[in-house]
N, C-alpha and C positions, 0 to 999 in steps of 0.2 A: 659046724652047727649039722652039716650031713649027717658027721657020723655017728651023734647023739640023738636024729630025728627033731631038732629044732626047727628044721624048716616046713616040715609037715602042717604045723597048726598057722602059722604065717601066710602058706600058700592056701591053705583050705581055705581060710578067713579071707582072703585076696580073692579068690575065684570064686566064695557065694555074692561078695560084693559085684566083682565083675559081672556075673552071670543077672543080679539083680538090678544093672543099668547102671554101675559105678562107674566112673575112668578108672581105666586099668592100672595107671600110676599112682592114680589119688586112693585105692583102694589097697596096693600095697603097700603105701607109705602108711597110711590107717593101723594095717594088718603090725605092721613092725613097730608103731608105738603103741600099739599092744601090748605086744611083747613085751617092750620094753618097760612097762608097769609091774611088771613081775619081776621083784628080783631076784629071785633065783636063776632066769631066765639066762641063757648062754648068749642071747641077743643083748645083753647088758654089758657082761667083759668084751664083747665086740666094738658094741659103737660108742659104750662111754667116754674111752679117750678122743673118739674123734668129735663129739657133740658136747662132751662135757665142758667142767669151769676148765678156762685157763691161766696160769701163773702169770704173774705180772711180769716176767721177764720172755714167757714165750707169747704175751702179745706183743710187748716192745719189740720184739725179735719178729715177726710178725709184720708189722708196722713198718718197720726197718726194710725189710724185704720191698715190700709193697712200693716204698716212696724210692727204693734205688731203682727199680722195672721202672717206675714213670722215670722217674731223671734218666733213665737211658734211653727208653724210648721218645722222650724228648730230643737229647742230644743226636738219635739217628736221624728225628725227623728235620734238626734245623741244619745237618752234613745234606743230607738229600735234598733238600730246599737251596740253599748254596750250590750245588752242581748242577741244578736244574736252570737258576738264575745264570751260573757263566755261561752255560751252554748257551741260553737265548739270548744272550749278549752280542753285540753288532762288533765285528771284528773277531769273533773268536771262533772262525770258521774252520781254523784247522786245529782245533782243542781237542783233544778225548778225553771223554769226560768214563768214569767207570759203568761197568752195568752195574745194577742193581745186586748183581751176585759180588761184585769187586766191591763194593758199599760195607757189605754187612764182614769185610777182614780186613777192614782198618783198623788195626791198631790202634789203642789209646795210651799215652803216653804215659808214665807214672811218674810221682815223686819220689826223689830217693826214700822220703819216708813209707811212702806207701809198698815200696817192691819188696 
């Protein structure tokens, strides 16, 4: 973008808006959106893959990744809660619990199918 000078009109427009009292972030976003409205703009080639339409496969993959991350976070919370409860039980004064850094190194056992 810089080599073809595409940044100049965007930054100039954003600068004018900021000088007029517009929030800098809003000014820059508005300037980029204005540049995107021009079909021959280099901004279109750069940002269209990021903000453009998604294929059903891309959408499903992203949903699956999000759900997997949530499931993994829930699993870690359960492990931490179990260790905390175990450490606070009476009669377990000699119990050594993992430190938070050790908990993150616990390896999940995978079934043969998943290996």
